[in-house]
C-alpha positions as CSV (number, residue, x, y, z in Angstrom):
1,M,-35.0,-11.2,-14.0
2,I,-32.4,-8.7,-14.1
3,G,-33.6,-5.8,-11.5
4,N,-31.9,-3.0,-13.4
5,P,-31.5,-2.6,-17.3
6,R,-28.3,0.0,-16.5
7,V,-25.6,-0.2,-14.0
8,F,-22.4,1.9,-13.6
9,V,-19.3,-0.5,-13.0
10,A,-18.2,1.9,-10.2
11,R,-21.3,1.3,-8.2
12,L,-21.5,-2.2,-9.3
13,V,-17.8,-2.6,-7.4
14,G,-18.1,-3.7,-3.9
15,L,-21.7,-5.3,-4.2
16,S,-22.3,-8.5,-2.4
17,V,-22.8,-11.5,-5.1
18,F,-25.4,-14.3,-3.4
19,D,-26.1,-17.7,-4.7
20,P,-29.9,-19.0,-5.5
21,L,-30.1,-20.0,-1.8
22,G,-29.4,-16.5,-0.5
23,D,-25.5,-17.5,0.7
24,E,-23.2,-14.6,0.1
25,V,-20.4,-16.0,-2.1
26,G,-18.2,-12.7,-2.0
27,R,-18.0,-9.5,-3.6
28,V,-17.7,-7.8,-7.0
29,R,-14.1,-6.3,-7.8
30,D,-14.1,-5.9,-11.6
31,V,-15.9,-6.1,-14.6
32,V,-14.2,-8.1,-17.8
33,L,-15.1,-6.9,-21.2
34,A,-14.5,-8.3,-24.6
35,M,-12.8,-5.9,-26.6
36,S,-12.9,-7.4,-30.1
37,Q,-13.0,-5.2,-33.5
38,R,-16.1,-7.1,-34.6
39,L,-18.1,-5.8,-31.4
40,R,-16.9,-2.3,-31.7
41,R,-18.4,-2.0,-35.0
42,T,-21.9,-3.4,-34.0
43,S,-22.0,-1.7,-30.3
44,G,-19.7,-1.0,-27.2
45,P,-17.7,-3.6,-25.9
46,R,-19.8,-6.6,-24.1
47,A,-19.6,-7.6,-20.7
48,I,-18.6,-11.2,-20.1
49,G,-18.3,-11.5,-16.5
50,L,-17.9,-10.5,-13.1
51,V,-14.3,-10.7,-11.2
52,V,-15.5,-11.7,-7.8
53,E,-13.5,-11.9,-4.7
54,V,-14.5,-15.1,-2.5
55,P,-13.2,-15.6,1.3
56,G,-9.8,-16.1,1.3
57,R,-8.7,-12.9,-1.1
58,R,-9.4,-15.5,-4.2
59,R,-10.6,-14.0,-7.3
60,V,-12.6,-15.9,-9.5
61,F,-14.6,-15.4,-12.7
62,V,-18.3,-15.4,-13.1
63,P,-19.8,-15.3,-16.6
64,M,-22.5,-12.7,-17.3
65,T,-24.6,-15.6,-18.2
66,R,-24.8,-17.0,-14.5
67,V,-26.1,-13.2,-13.4
68,T,-29.7,-13.6,-12.8
69,T,-30.3,-10.3,-10.9
70,I,-28.3,-6.8,-10.2
71,D,-30.4,-5.0,-8.2
72,A,-30.9,-3.3,-4.6
73,G,-27.3,-3.4,-4.0
74,Q,-26.7,-7.0,-4.3
75,V,-26.1,-9.6,-7.4
76,I,-27.5,-12.8,-7.6
77,T,-26.0,-15.6,-9.4
78,T,-27.5,-18.7,-10.4
79,G,-25.5,-22.9,-9.8
80,L,-21.9,-23.1,-8.7
81,V,-18.9,-20.6,-9.0
82,N,-15.8,-22.3,-10.7
83,M,-13.1,-21.4,-8.2
84,R,-10.7,-21.4,-10.8
85,R,-8.3,-18.3,-9.7
86,F,-9.1,-15.6,-12.4
87,E,-6.6,-15.3,-15.3
88,Q,-7.4,-12.5,-18.0
89,R,-7.1,-13.9,-21.5
90,P,-5.9,-12.1,-24.7
91,G,-8.9,-9.6,-25.7
92,E,-10.3,-9.1,-22.6
93,T,-10.1,-5.9,-20.7
94,S,-10.8,-5.2,-16.7
95,V,-12.5,-2.2,-16.4
96,V,-11.6,-1.1,-13.1
97,S,-7.8,-2.3,-13.7
98,E,-7.5,-0.8,-17.0
99,L,-9.9,1.3,-18.3
100,F,-10.5,3.6,-15.3
101,D,-8.4,6.8,-15.9
102,R,-7.9,5.8,-19.4
103,R,-6.8,8.5,-21.8
104,V,-9.7,9.0,-24.2
105,R,-11.1,11.4,-27.3
106,I,-15.0,12.3,-27.0
107,R,-16.4,14.0,-30.1
108,V,-18.2,17.3,-29.1
109,N,-19.8,19.5,-31.8
110,G,-17.7,17.5,-34.8
111,E,-14.5,18.2,-32.5
112,L,-12.2,15.7,-30.7
113,E,-11.5,16.8,-27.4
114,P,-9.2,14.7,-24.7
115,A,-10.8,13.4,-21.4
116,V,-10.0,10.7,-18.7
117,V,-12.4,7.7,-18.2
118,E,-14.0,8.0,-14.8
119,D,-17.1,5.1,-14.9
120,V,-19.1,3.3,-17.5
121,A,-22.4,2.2,-17.7
122,L,-23.8,-1.2,-19.1
123,E,-27.3,-1.9,-20.1
124,L,-28.8,-5.2,-21.0
125,Q,-29.9,-5.8,-24.8
126,P,-32.7,-7.8,-25.9
127,S,-29.9,-10.5,-26.5
128,R,-29.7,-10.6,-22.8
129,D,-26.2,-9.4,-23.1
130,W,-24.9,-6.5,-21.1
131,V,-23.0,-3.9,-23.3
132,V,-21.3,-0.9,-23.1
133,T,-23.4,1.9,-24.0
134,R,-22.1,4.8,-22.5
135,V,-18.9,6.6,-20.8
136,F,-18.7,8.8,-18.0
137,V,-15.6,11.2,-18.7
138,R,-13.9,14.2,-17.6
139,K,-13.0,16.6,-20.1
140,G,-8.9,17.7,-20.4
141,A,-5.9,15.4,-19.6
142,P,-4.3,14.9,-16.4
143,T,-1.0,16.7,-15.6
144,R,2.3,14.5,-15.3
145,P,2.7,13.5,-11.6
146,R,5.8,13.9,-9.6
147,P,7.1,10.3,-8.6
148,G,5.4,9.2,-5.8
149,L,1.8,11.4,-6.3
150,R,-1.0,10.3,-7.4
151,L,-2.2,11.5,-10.6
152,R,-4.9,14.6,-10.5
153,R,-8.0,14.3,-11.9
154,P,-8.7,16.9,-14.6
155,K,-10.9,19.8,-13.5
156,G,-13.0,19.9,-16.3
157,E,-16.4,19.5,-17.1
158,A,-18.1,15.8,-16.6
159,V,-19.8,14.4,-19.6
160,L,-21.8,11.0,-19.7
161,A,-21.2,10.2,-23.5
162,P,-22.5,7.5,-26.0
163,I,-20.0,5.1,-26.7
164,E,-20.1,6.3,-30.3
165,Q,-18.8,9.5,-29.6
166,V,-15.8,7.9,-27.5
167,E,-12.4,7.3,-29.3
168,G,-9.7,5.3,-27.9
169,L,-11.5,3.4,-25.3
170,H,-9.7,0.1,-26.5
171,L,-6.2,1.6,-26.6
172,S,-4.1,2.0,-24.0
173,V,-1.7,4.8,-25.1
174,G,1.3,6.5,-23.1
175,E,0.9,6.9,-19.5
176,Q,-2.5,5.9,-17.6
177,G,-3.8,7.4,-14.3
178,A,-4.2,5.3,-11.4
179,E,-6.4,7.4,-9.0
180,A,-9.8,5.6,-9.6
181,L,-8.0,2.0,-9.1
182,L,-6.1,3.1,-6.1
183,E,-9.6,4.4,-4.7
184,S,-11.3,1.3,-5.5
185,L,-8.6,-0.3,-3.1
186,E,-8.1,2.4,-0.6
187,D,-9.8,0.2,2.3
188,R,-7.6,-3.0,1.5
189,K,-5.2,-4.2,4.0
190,P,-1.5,-4.6,2.5
191,A,-1.8,-8.1,1.8
192,D,-5.3,-7.6,0.2
193,L,-3.5,-4.5,-2.2
194,A,-0.6,-6.7,-2.9
195,D,-3.1,-9.4,-4.2
196,A,-4.7,-7.1,-6.4
197,I,-1.4,-5.6,-7.8
198,H,0.2,-9.0,-8.6
199,D,-2.9,-9.9,-10.7
200,L,-2.0,-6.6,-13.3
201,S,0.0,-6.5,-16.0
202,P,3.6,-5.7,-15.7
203,K,2.8,-1.8,-17.6
204,R,-0.4,-1.6,-15.3
205,R,1.7,-2.7,-12.4
206,A,4.1,0.2,-13.0
207,E,1.4,2.6,-13.6
208,V,-0.4,1.9,-10.2
209,T,3.0,1.4,-8.2
210,S,4.2,4.7,-9.1
211,A,1.1,6.8,-8.2
212,M,1.1,5.1,-4.6
213,D,2.4,7.6,-1.7
214,D,5.8,5.9,-0.2
215,E,4.1,4.5,2.6
216,T,1.4,2.4,0.6
217,L,4.2,1.2,-1.6
218,A,6.6,0.3,1.4
219,D,3.7,-1.9,2.8
220,V,2.6,-3.5,-0.4
221,L,6.1,-4.4,-1.4
222,E,6.7,-6.3,2.1
223,E,3.9,-8.2,1.1
224,L,4.6,-9.4,-2.9
225,P,6.7,-12.2,-4.0
226,D,10.2,-11.7,-4.7
227,D,10.2,-11.2,-8.1
228,D,7.4,-8.9,-8.1
229,R,8.7,-6.3,-5.6
230,V,12.0,-6.7,-7.4
231,E,10.5,-5.6,-10.7
232,I,8.5,-3.0,-9.3
233,L,11.7,-1.3,-7.1
234,T,14.0,-1.5,-10.1
235,S,11.2,0.4,-12.3
236,L,11.5,3.2,-9.6
237,S,14.1,6.0,-10.1
238,T,17.1,5.8,-7.8
239,E,15.7,8.4,-5.5
240,R,12.4,7.3,-5.1
241,A,13.4,3.5,-4.6
242,A,15.4,4.8,-2.1
243,D,12.7,6.8,-0.4
244,V,10.7,3.8,-0.4
245,L,13.3,1.9,1.3
246,E,13.6,4.5,4.1
247,V,10.0,3.7,4.9
248,M,10.2,0.1,5.1
249,E,11.0,-2.0,8.1
250,P,14.9,-2.6,8.0
251,D,14.7,-6.1,7.8
252,D,12.5,-6.3,4.9
253,A,14.2,-3.5,2.7
254,T,17.2,-5.8,3.5
255,D,15.6,-9.1,2.2
256,L,14.4,-7.0,-0.7
257,L,18.1,-5.9,-1.5
258,S,19.5,-9.0,-1.4
259,G,18.1,-9.6,-4.4
260,L,19.7,-6.6,-6.2
261,P,23.4,-6.5,-7.5
262,D,25.9,-5.4,-5.3
263,D,26.6,-2.1,-7.4
264,T,22.7,-1.3,-7.4
265,V,22.3,-2.0,-3.7
266,E,25.4,0.6,-2.6
267,E,23.7,3.0,-5.1
268,L,20.4,2.7,-3.4
269,L,22.0,2.9,0.3
270,Q,24.0,6.3,-0.9
271,M,20.9,7.7,-1.5
272,M,19.3,7.2,1.5
273,Q,19.8,9.0,4.7
274,P,22.5,7.6,6.5
275,E,20.6,6.9,9.9
276,E,18.3,5.0,7.8
277,A,20.8,3.2,5.9
278,A,23.0,1.9,8.8
279,P,20.9,-0.9,10.2
280,I,20.3,-2.0,6.9
281,R,24.3,-1.9,5.9
282,R,24.1,-4.1,9.4
283,L,21.9,-6.3,8.2
284,L,23.5,-7.1,5.0
285,T,26.8,-8.5,6.6
286,Y,24.7,-11.7,8.1
287,D,23.7,-14.7,6.4
288,D,20.0,-14.5,5.6
289,D,19.5,-18.1,7.6
290,T,21.1,-16.6,10.8
291,A,19.3,-14.7,13.8
292,G,21.4,-11.6,12.3
293,G,20.0,-12.1,9.2
294,M,16.2,-12.6,10.4
295,M,16.0,-9.9,12.8
296,T,14.7,-6.4,13.1
297,P,17.2,-4.0,14.8
298,E,14.4,-1.6,15.8
299,P,12.5,-3.3,18.6
300,V,10.9,-1.7,21.4
301,I,13.6,-0.6,23.6
302,L,13.6,1.4,26.9
303,G,16.0,2.3,29.9
304,P,15.0,0.9,33.5
305,E,13.9,4.0,34.5
306,A,10.9,4.3,32.3
307,S,7.6,3.8,33.6
308,I,5.0,1.2,32.7
309,A,2.7,3.8,31.6
310,E,5.5,4.8,28.8
311,A,5.9,1.6,28.0
312,L,2.3,1.0,27.2
313,A,2.3,4.1,25.3
314,V,5.3,3.0,23.3
315,V,3.6,-0.8,22.2
316,R,0.4,0.8,21.6
317,R,1.9,2.3,18.4
318,E,0.0,1.5,15.3
319,E,3.1,1.0,13.2
320,L,4.2,-2.1,15.4
321,S,3.5,-5.5,14.6
322,P,2.1,-7.5,17.2
323,A,5.2,-9.6,17.7
324,V,7.5,-6.3,18.0
325,A,5.0,-4.9,20.3
326,S,4.6,-8.2,22.5
327,L,7.8,-7.5,23.7
328,V,10.0,-4.5,25.8
329,Y,13.8,-5.0,25.8
330,V,15.1,-3.1,28.8
331,C,18.7,-1.9,28.5
332,R,20.9,0.7,29.3
333,S,22.3,3.5,27.5
334,P,22.7,4.0,24.5
335,L,18.9,2.8,23.6
336,E,19.7,2.4,19.9
337,T,21.1,-0.8,18.3
338,P,23.3,-2.0,19.3
339,T,22.5,-1.1,22.8
340,G,24.4,-0.9,26.1
341,R,23.8,-4.1,28.0
342,L,20.3,-5.5,27.7
343,I,19.2,-6.2,31.4
344,G,15.9,-8.3,30.7
345,I,12.7,-8.4,28.8
346,V,9.2,-7.2,30.1
347,H,6.5,-9.0,28.4
348,I,3.1,-7.1,27.3
349,Q,0.8,-8.8,29.8
350,R,2.9,-8.1,32.4
351,L,2.9,-4.4,31.3
352,L,-0.8,-4.9,31.9
353,R,-1.0,-6.3,35.4
354,D,1.3,-3.6,37.2
355,P,0.4,-0.2,38.4
356,P,1.1,2.4,35.5
357,H,3.6,4.5,37.5
358,Q,6.0,2.0,38.4
359,S,9.1,1.6,36.6
360,I,9.9,-1.3,34.3
361,G,12.9,-2.0,35.7
362,S,11.4,-3.3,38.9
363,I,9.5,-5.8,36.9
364,V,12.1,-7.1,34.6
365,D,12.5,-11.0,33.6
366,R,16.0,-11.9,33.7
367,D,15.2,-15.5,33.1
368,F,15.5,-15.7,29.2
369,E,18.0,-16.9,26.6
370,P,19.4,-14.3,24.0
371,V,21.0,-15.5,20.9
372,P,24.1,-14.6,18.7
373,A,24.0,-13.3,15.5
374,D,25.3,-16.0,14.2
375,A,22.6,-18.5,15.5
376,S,21.3,-20.6,13.0
377,L,17.5,-20.8,11.9
378,E,17.1,-24.4,13.6
379,T,18.1,-22.7,16.6
380,V,16.1,-19.8,16.8
381,T,12.9,-22.0,15.8
382,R,13.8,-24.5,18.3
383,L,13.9,-21.8,21.1
384,M,11.0,-20.4,20.5
385,A,9.2,-23.5,20.0
386,N,10.4,-25.0,23.6
387,Y,9.5,-21.7,25.5
388,N,6.6,-20.8,23.5
389,M,8.2,-17.3,22.5
390,V,7.0,-15.1,20.0
391,A,10.2,-12.8,19.7
392,V,14.0,-13.6,21.1
393,P,16.4,-10.9,21.7
394,V,19.9,-11.0,19.6
395,T,22.7,-9.9,21.5
396,D,26.8,-9.4,20.8
397,D,29.6,-11.1,23.2
398,E,29.4,-8.2,25.7
399,G,25.4,-8.5,26.0
400,R,24.3,-5.7,23.8
401,L,21.2,-6.0,22.3
402,L,21.6,-5.9,18.3
403,G,18.0,-6.7,17.7
404,A,15.2,-9.4,17.9
405,V,13.9,-12.3,15.7
406,T,10.1,-12.2,15.8
407,V,7.9,-15.2,14.8
408,D,7.0,-13.6,11.5
409,D,10.9,-13.5,10.7
410,V,10.8,-17.0,11.3
411,L,7.9,-17.8,9.5
412,D,9.3,-15.9,6.2
413,H,12.0,-18.1,6.3
414,I,10.7,-21.7,6.9
415,L,7.8,-21.2,4.6
416,P,8.6,-22.5,0.9
417,E,10.6,-19.7,-0.9
418,D,7.6,-19.5,-3.3
419,W,5.1,-19.4,-0.4
420,R,3.6,-15.9,-1.7
421,E,3.2,-17.2,-5.3
422,E,1.5,-20.3,-4.1
423,R,-1.0,-18.0,-2.1
424,H,-1.9,-16.9,-5.7
425,D,-1.6,-19.5,-7.5
426,D,-2.9,-22.7,-5.8
427,P,-6.5,-23.6,-6.2
428,S,-6.6,-25.6,-3.2
429,L,-6.2,-22.7,-0.9
430,D,-8.9,-20.8,0.8
431,E,-11.6,-22.5,-1.2
432,P,-15.2,-21.5,0.8
433,P,-17.0,-24.4,2.0
434,G,-19.6,-25.7,-0.3
435,L,-18.1,-24.1,-3.5
436,R,-16.8,-26.5,-6.1
437,D,-15.5,-26.8,-9.6
438,T,-18.1,-28.7,-11.9
439,A,-18.2,-29.6,-15.3
440,Q,-21.0,-27.4,-16.1
441,A,-19.3,-24.5,-14.5
442,D,-16.7,-25.0,-16.7
443,S,-18.7,-25.1,-20.1
444,D,-20.4,-22.4,-19.1
445,E,-17.5,-20.6,-18.2
446,G,-15.9,-21.2,-21.8
447,A,-19.3,-20.6,-23.7
448,A,-19.2,-17.1,-22.2
449,R,-15.7,-16.4,-22.9
450,V,-15.4,-17.2,-26.5
């Protein structure tokens, strides 16, 4: 039984989806509509299924024919769920990804006025179909944003208009906003956000990424496959691309730039602040599969006179990854790479065991083995494995610290080059226990999406 004959998609997104036994399958992330011309003549677009995010960040398609209840903050389905990754087909439209923020026109007193879609209402018909019957819009048109700023919502009157009074819902004309989509994704971690961005069409992906702030876009670029992030970076203006590169970690920015033509790389570096471009220029001089090519040039570096309390305050910074924050490198001045002579290292566990007022120079560990910048990936990997290390210092011939190779840097290089694509495409990854494909599930999905 369907508990609620009318639902708004914005309220539906995020609801838990349960199977008939009461076990949670996942959460609703989008609604898929069939936008055929024949359907638009008879009524509004028909909802053919839900995009549900299951454990492992996989998005799967659940046909509306399998939805038995939408009520009390939950969705209940019947039968097994086809775990094949959702791929949008021609003639289909994802409401959150593609309709929210779409520019339309509504008919008011015989006149057409511009408006922007903020939500759509689905109603259950006697035929058991869920159909779009009303569109929640806000009159007016958003101002054209400056690069890096989100589109601002129009400040006009909000209207819940019958579908018959809305024109252009099925058309994506010109630039589309991204505010509603970004709001629906704002609680996601960078890797999850990157998955959602990866699934968008190239046009929509460009619109959404251009509306992100520099810090969020930088985080997303670090998680996307190489082809996607090169496509996104080259779609930005040179000035905006340089701003985003400045926010990225130098080693990640270097990896991204290595896939671009030399003249483009130089143009971007020229646009960056000299102090931000300098470490990237140094990293670009090393081969990719060497310690110099993998290292971050900005590990945690302190002088020997710094106290344990100071060191703990530094490693507590939110922007540091766990691997980078695990070691403090104690060096002579200067404390920017390339530093003065590397004295030793202090592990975060040691910092937690000694009095806060004590200097880190008194607890420094000198029993470690740095690697030169030209050390091979195999050398670094074996060293980490032999000594259970999560980071290795990289030094020059004079013992000055150049940077540090962390375990996540090594994983990026020993995993297959297309491992990020495999995360999206391999149907065997992250499949929740107890759920499996069946011939019946395939049959139902096919029938629902004809």
